[in-house]
C-alpha positions as CSV (number, residue, x, y, z in Angstrom):
1,X,-0.2,-0.1,-0.3
2,X,1.1,3.6,-1.0
3,X,0.7,6.6,1.2
4,X,1.2,10.0,-0.8
5,X,1.7,12.9,1.4
6,X,2.9,15.5,-0.2
7,X,3.0,17.8,2.2
8,X,4.3,16.0,5.7
9,X,5.2,17.4,8.9
10,X,7.1,16.8,11.9
11,X,4.0,16.5,14.8
12,X,4.6,18.4,18.0
13,X,2.0,17.6,20.4
14,X,2.0,19.5,23.5
15,X,-0.1,18.2,26.6
16,X,-1.1,21.2,29.3
17,X,-4.0,21.2,31.7
18,X,-6.1,24.3,30.0
19,X,-4.9,26.8,27.0
20,X,-5.3,30.2,28.4
21,X,-4.6,33.4,25.4
22,X,-1.9,35.5,26.8
23,X,-0.7,33.6,29.6
24,X,2.3,31.3,30.0
25,X,1.6,27.3,29.8
26,X,3.7,24.6,31.4
27,X,4.2,21.7,29.5
28,X,2.9,18.3,31.2
29,X,4.5,16.1,28.3
30,X,5.9,16.6,24.7
31,X,5.4,14.2,21.7
32,X,7.1,14.8,18.3
33,X,6.6,12.1,15.2
34,X,6.8,12.1,11.7
35,X,4.0,12.8,10.7
36,X,0.8,14.3,8.1
37,X,-2.1,12.9,7.2
38,X,-0.7,10.1,5.1
39,X,1.9,9.6,7.4
40,X,-0.5,9.1,9.8
41,X,-2.6,6.3,7.3
42,X,0.5,4.7,6.9
43,X,1.1,4.3,10.5
44,X,-2.0,3.1,11.6
45,X,-2.0,0.2,8.8
46,X,1.2,-0.6,9.5
47,X,0.0,-1.2,13.4
48,X,-2.5,-3.1,11.5
49,X,-0.1,-5.7,9.9
50,X,0.0,-3.9,6.3
51,X,3.1,-3.1,4.7
52,X,2.9,0.3,3.7
53,X,5.2,3.0,1.9
54,X,5.4,6.8,1.8
55,X,5.4,9.3,-1.0
56,X,5.8,13.1,-1.0
57,X,8.5,16.0,-0.9
58,X,10.9,16.7,1.9
59,X,13.5,18.8,2.9
60,X,16.0,20.5,5.2
61,X,16.9,18.9,8.3
62,X,13.2,18.2,9.2
63,X,13.2,16.2,6.5
64,X,15.8,14.2,7.0
65,X,14.4,13.6,10.2
66,X,11.2,12.4,9.6
67,X,13.0,9.6,7.2
68,X,15.3,8.9,9.3
69,X,12.0,7.8,12.1
70,X,10.0,6.6,9.4
71,X,12.7,4.2,8.0
72,X,13.7,3.2,11.6
73,X,10.1,2.4,12.1
74,X,10.1,-0.1,8.8
75,X,8.2,2.0,6.7
76,X,9.7,2.4,3.2
77,X,10.1,6.1,2.2
78,X,10.4,7.6,-1.4
79,X,10.5,11.3,-1.5
80,X,11.8,13.8,-4.1
81,X,14.1,15.9,-2.3
82,X,13.4,20.1,-2.7
83,X,14.8,23.7,-1.7
84,X,13.8,24.6,2.1
85,X,12.4,22.9,5.4
86,X,10.0,20.3,5.7
87,X,7.5,21.7,8.1
88,X,6.2,21.5,11.4
89,X,2.6,21.0,12.5
90,X,2.5,22.1,16.6
91,X,-0.6,20.5,18.5
92,X,-2.0,22.0,22.3
93,X,-3.9,19.3,23.8
94,X,-6.0,20.4,26.9
95,X,-6.2,17.5,29.1
96,X,-9.2,19.2,31.1
97,X,-11.6,19.4,28.7
98,X,-10.1,16.7,25.8
99,X,-9.5,19.3,23.4
100,X,-7.2,20.3,20.5
101,X,-6.2,23.4,19.1
102,X,-3.6,22.8,16.2
103,X,-0.5,25.5,14.2
104,X,-0.3,23.7,11.1
105,X,2.8,25.8,9.2
106,X,2.1,25.7,5.3
107,X,5.2,23.8,4.1
108,X,8.0,23.9,1.5
109,X,7.2,25.5,-2.0
110,X,7.1,22.7,-4.6
111,X,9.0,24.1,-7.8
112,X,7.5,22.9,-10.7
113,X,10.4,20.5,-11.7
114,X,10.1,18.7,-8.9
115,X,6.1,18.3,-8.9
116,X,6.8,16.6,-12.8
117,X,10.0,14.2,-11.0
118,X,7.1,13.3,-8.3
119,X,4.6,12.7,-11.2
120,X,6.6,10.4,-13.2
121,X,7.9,8.8,-10.8
122,X,4.6,8.0,-9.6
123,X,3.5,6.7,-13.1
124,X,6.4,4.2,-12.5
125,X,5.8,3.2,-8.9
126,X,1.9,2.5,-9.5
127,X,2.9,0.3,-13.3
128,X,5.7,-1.7,-11.7
129,X,5.6,-2.5,-7.8
130,X,1.8,-3.4,-7.7
131,X,0.0,-1.5,-5.0
132,X,-3.3,-2.9,-4.5
133,X,-4.5,0.6,-3.2
134,X,-3.0,4.2,-3.1
135,X,-4.2,6.8,-0.4
136,X,-4.2,10.4,-1.1
137,X,-4.2,12.3,1.9
138,X,-3.6,15.9,3.3
139,X,-3.3,19.1,1.6
140,X,-1.3,20.2,-1.1
141,X,2.1,22.0,-0.6
142,X,2.6,25.9,-1.7
143,X,3.2,25.8,-5.6
144,X,1.6,22.8,-6.5
145,X,-1.8,23.1,-9.0
146,X,-5.2,22.4,-7.4
147,X,-5.4,19.4,-10.0
148,X,-2.2,17.5,-8.1
149,X,-4.1,14.7,-6.6
150,X,-7.0,14.6,-9.7
151,X,-3.9,13.5,-11.7
152,X,-2.0,11.3,-9.8
153,X,-5.7,9.4,-9.1
154,X,-5.8,9.5,-12.8
155,X,-2.3,7.4,-13.5
156,X,-3.6,5.2,-10.7
157,X,-6.6,4.0,-11.9
158,X,-5.1,3.6,-15.5
159,X,-3.0,1.3,-14.0
160,X,-5.8,-0.6,-12.2
161,X,-5.0,0.8,-8.7
162,X,-7.6,1.2,-5.8
163,X,-7.4,5.2,-4.8
164,X,-8.9,6.5,-1.8
165,X,-9.0,10.9,-1.6
166,X,-9.0,12.6,1.7
167,X,-8.8,15.8,1.1
168,X,-10.4,19.4,1.0
169,X,-11.2,22.4,-0.8
170,X,-10.2,22.9,-3.8
171,X,-8.4,20.1,-4.0
172,X,-11.2,17.5,-3.3
173,X,-13.9,19.3,-6.2
174,X,-10.8,18.6,-8.4
175,X,-10.4,15.0,-7.4
176,X,-14.1,13.9,-7.6
177,X,-13.7,14.7,-11.6
178,X,-10.8,12.2,-11.6
179,X,-13.7,9.5,-10.3
180,X,-11.0,7.5,-7.1
181,X,-12.8,4.6,-5.2
182,X,-13.5,6.2,-2.3
183,X,-13.6,10.0,-0.6
184,X,-13.9,10.5,2.9
185,X,-14.5,14.1,3.6
186,X,-16.1,15.7,7.0
187,X,-18.9,17.5,7.3
188,X,-17.8,20.9,7.3
189,X,-15.8,19.7,3.9
190,X,-18.8,18.5,2.3
191,X,-20.9,21.4,3.2
192,X,-18.4,23.9,1.4
193,X,-17.8,21.7,-1.4
194,X,-21.4,21.5,-2.2
195,X,-22.2,24.9,-1.1
196,X,-19.0,25.7,-3.8
197,X,-20.6,23.6,-6.6
198,X,-23.9,25.3,-6.1
199,X,-22.1,28.6,-7.0
200,X,-20.7,26.9,-10.0
201,X,-24.4,26.0,-11.1
202,X,-25.7,30.0,-10.5
203,X,-22.9,30.7,-12.3
204,X,-23.3,28.1,-15.3
205,X,-26.8,29.2,-15.3
206,X,-26.3,33.0,-15.6
207,X,-24.0,32.8,-18.6
208,X,-26.3,30.0,-20.1
209,X,-29.3,33.0,-19.4
210,X,-27.1,35.5,-21.1
211,X,-26.3,33.2,-24.3
212,X,-29.6,31.5,-24.6
213,X,-29.0,28.3,-24.1
214,X,-30.4,25.6,-21.1
215,X,-28.1,25.4,-17.9
216,X,-27.5,22.2,-15.4
217,X,-30.3,22.4,-13.2
218,X,-28.7,21.8,-9.4
219,X,-29.2,18.1,-7.9
220,X,-28.3,18.9,-4.2
221,X,-29.9,21.4,-1.5
222,X,-27.5,22.0,1.6
223,X,-28.1,19.9,4.8
224,X,-30.8,21.4,6.9
225,X,-29.4,22.2,10.5
226,X,-29.9,20.2,12.6
227,X,-31.2,21.7,16.5
228,X,-28.0,23.4,17.7
229,X,-28.0,21.0,20.8
230,X,-28.4,17.8,18.0
231,X,-25.8,18.6,15.4
232,X,-23.2,16.9,14.3
233,X,-19.7,18.8,15.0
234,X,-18.8,20.7,11.6
235,X,-15.1,20.7,12.3
236,X,-14.3,17.8,13.5
237,X,-12.4,14.9,12.5
238,X,-12.9,12.4,15.6
239,X,-15.3,9.5,15.1
240,X,-16.3,8.7,17.8
241,X,-19.4,8.9,20.2
242,X,-17.9,11.3,23.0
243,X,-18.2,14.6,23.1
244,X,-17.9,17.1,20.3
245,X,-14.3,18.4,19.6
246,X,-12.9,20.8,17.8
247,X,-11.0,19.1,14.7
248,X,-6.9,20.0,14.2
249,X,-6.6,23.4,11.8
250,X,-4.5,21.3,9.9
251,X,-10.2,-0.6,-8.3
252,X,-10.5,-1.3,-11.3
253,X,-8.6,-4.4,-10.3
254,X,-8.2,-5.7,-7.2
255,X,-6.3,-9.1,-6.7
256,X,-8.1,-12.6,-5.6
257,X,-6.7,-12.5,-2.6
258,X,-5.8,-9.1,-0.9
259,X,-4.1,-10.4,1.8
260,X,-1.1,-11.9,-1.0
261,X,-0.2,-8.0,-2.0
262,X,-1.0,-5.9,1.2
263,X,0.6,-8.0,3.9
264,X,-3.0,-7.2,5.8
265,X,-3.3,-9.6,8.9
266,X,-6.6,-10.2,11.0
267,X,-7.0,-7.0,13.3
268,X,-5.7,-7.1,16.9
269,X,-8.1,-8.2,19.4
270,X,-9.9,-11.2,17.8
271,X,-11.8,-11.8,14.5
272,X,-15.2,-8.9,15.1
273,X,-16.1,-9.0,11.4
274,X,-19.6,-8.4,11.5
275,X,-20.9,-4.8,11.9
276,X,-23.7,-5.5,14.0
277,X,-27.2,-4.2,12.6
278,X,-29.1,-3.4,16.2
279,X,-30.3,-0.1,15.7
280,X,-28.6,2.9,17.9
281,X,-32.1,4.8,18.9
282,X,-34.1,6.5,16.1
283,X,-32.4,8.3,13.7
284,X,-31.7,11.8,14.0
285,X,-33.7,14.4,11.1
286,X,-30.6,15.5,9.8
287,X,-29.1,12.5,9.2
288,X,-31.4,12.2,5.8
289,X,-29.7,15.0,4.6
290,X,-26.2,14.4,5.1
291,X,-27.0,11.1,3.1
292,X,-28.5,12.9,0.5
293,X,-25.3,15.3,0.1
294,X,-23.4,12.3,0.0
295,X,-25.1,10.7,-2.4
296,X,-24.7,13.9,-4.9
297,X,-21.4,13.8,-4.0
298,X,-21.0,10.5,-4.9
299,X,-22.8,11.2,-8.4
300,X,-20.0,13.2,-9.0
301,X,-17.3,10.3,-9.4
302,X,-16.1,8.8,-6.7
303,X,-17.8,5.3,-6.1
304,X,-17.7,4.9,-2.5
305,X,-18.1,8.4,0.0
306,X,-17.8,8.4,3.4
307,X,-18.9,11.3,5.4
308,X,-16.9,11.4,8.9
309,X,-19.8,13.6,11.1
310,X,-17.6,13.5,14.8
311,X,-18.9,12.8,17.9
312,X,-22.0,11.3,15.6
313,X,-20.5,8.5,13.8
314,X,-19.9,8.2,10.0
315,X,-22.4,8.1,6.6
316,X,-21.6,5.9,4.2
317,X,-22.8,6.0,0.4
318,X,-21.6,3.1,-1.3
319,X,-22.6,0.8,-4.3
320,X,-23.6,-2.1,-1.6
321,X,-25.7,0.3,-0.1
322,X,-25.9,2.9,2.9
323,X,-25.2,2.9,6.5
324,X,-24.2,4.6,9.4
325,X,-21.3,3.7,11.9
326,X,-21.2,4.7,15.1
327,X,-18.8,4.2,18.0
328,X,-19.4,4.2,22.2
329,X,-17.8,7.4,23.9
330,X,-14.4,8.0,24.0
331,X,-12.5,10.8,25.6
332,X,-9.0,11.6,24.0
333,X,-7.2,13.8,21.6
334,X,-8.8,13.8,18.0
335,X,-5.7,14.4,16.3
336,X,-5.2,11.7,13.8
337,X,-8.6,9.9,14.3
338,X,-10.2,11.0,10.6
339,X,-6.5,9.2,9.2
340,X,-7.0,6.2,11.5
341,X,-10.6,6.0,10.4
342,X,-8.9,6.0,6.2
343,X,-6.8,3.2,7.3
344,X,-9.2,1.0,9.2
345,X,-11.4,1.4,5.9
346,X,-8.3,0.5,3.5
347,X,-7.8,-2.3,5.8
348,X,-10.8,-3.5,5.0
349,X,-10.5,-3.1,1.2
350,X,-7.1,-5.4,1.4
351,X,-8.9,-7.7,3.1
352,X,-11.8,-7.9,0.8
353,X,-14.4,-7.1,3.5
354,X,-18.1,-6.4,3.1
355,X,-18.8,-3.0,3.9
356,X,-20.5,-3.2,6.7
357,X,-17.2,-4.9,8.4
358,X,-14.9,-2.1,6.7
359,X,-17.0,0.4,8.8
360,X,-17.2,-1.5,12.4
361,X,-13.5,-1.9,11.7
362,X,-12.7,1.8,10.8
363,X,-15.0,3.1,13.3
364,X,-13.6,1.3,16.1
365,X,-9.7,2.1,14.8
366,X,-10.7,5.6,15.0
367,X,-11.6,5.4,17.9
368,X,-9.0,3.7,19.7
369,X,-6.8,6.3,18.4
370,X,-8.5,9.3,19.7
371,X,-7.7,7.5,23.1
372,X,-3.9,7.9,22.1
373,X,-1.8,11.2,23.3
374,X,-0.3,11.4,19.7
375,X,-2.1,11.0,15.8
376,X,-1.2,7.7,14.4
377,X,-1.3,5.7,17.2
378,X,-3.8,3.0,19.1
379,X,-3.7,0.3,21.1
380,X,-4.8,-3.3,20.1
381,X,-6.1,-3.7,23.8
382,X,-8.7,-0.5,23.3
383,X,-9.3,-1.3,19.9
384,X,-10.3,-4.6,21.2
385,X,-12.8,-3.3,23.8
386,X,-14.2,-1.2,21.8
387,X,-14.7,-3.4,18.4
388,X,-18.2,-4.9,19.9
389,X,-19.6,-2.2,20.9
390,X,-19.9,-0.6,17.1
391,X,-23.0,-0.3,15.5
392,X,-23.6,-0.5,12.2
393,X,-27.2,0.3,10.9
394,X,-28.5,0.4,7.1
395,X,-30.1,3.6,6.3
396,X,-33.2,3.6,4.0
397,X,-34.1,6.4,1.3
398,X,-36.3,7.1,3.9
399,X,-34.2,7.7,6.6
């Protein structure tokens, strides 16, 4: 499995009691680890027994530190080395309220020659190395075009590789047109994307009217806001049933036995592979609007859409059906929970699991990651205790 992390980072986490503006703070613990969303995905996949490589841009002393750390941990790296310094991202985690505040640097500016070198190398990797899946995750560094992920997705798909996209903004909008197999926006990213699409449709309609042409009709309506007390947090990446926590700021062909190529092993803590179909209570009224928005997004190119709703779990719209998955309440650090969810879903894809099983596993891994103070980590014992408690509920068109 290849994790494309074009904008990796050295992740620094400060644990403090509480954050107060214009004050001096005593840091209780400091954690430093190679990070960036794609790197976090690779860390979790490795913990799940999947052989993973990381590709992207690296530069300076920070880039060398990341390369050394990942290599020592057994993760293969494929960097294009650039001028400038790989970024650092600081997360301040308040223990008292289980809330994280992030400060993310932009990363080095990537020259056109370096980008073309990466594209050429990537095209060779997906043709030659028989990756079962490629994950494109995280922000684009300065200097890259907005269609960077779209270009790479087309190359991977032309080689028959399963593709997963987890980004936001214009990179997400343009990436959809390349037809990734799976996209994983959070609710805020989904709403922003569909609002942008609606704006484009209105603009197109105005131009068409001026020129006497018919214009495409908009096929979506913005999700109707639930009551404030019940609404899922728009900004969270947490996929557990706990308190809402603000987020970190920052196949056309599959092998007959995916484990032969991925190296995936059974998940830690035993084989709980079926998503329980028990109902978790009455479905909230906003759920149908999230599902419909995800359906609109799926018609724009991807084969499956998984929307992370923070404390309210996930909604998945797939060729096999539509589900909502939710884990029990977990208190902890939400940084990297969305990346753990992606890794858990990819793990299920590589094993050929049915969609309810993929969702149950992914949500349990994400919840276990919240209990860890550092992104890209989870304890097998925590996963094992959470997995049987995950509920996966099929959603009908009426819900």
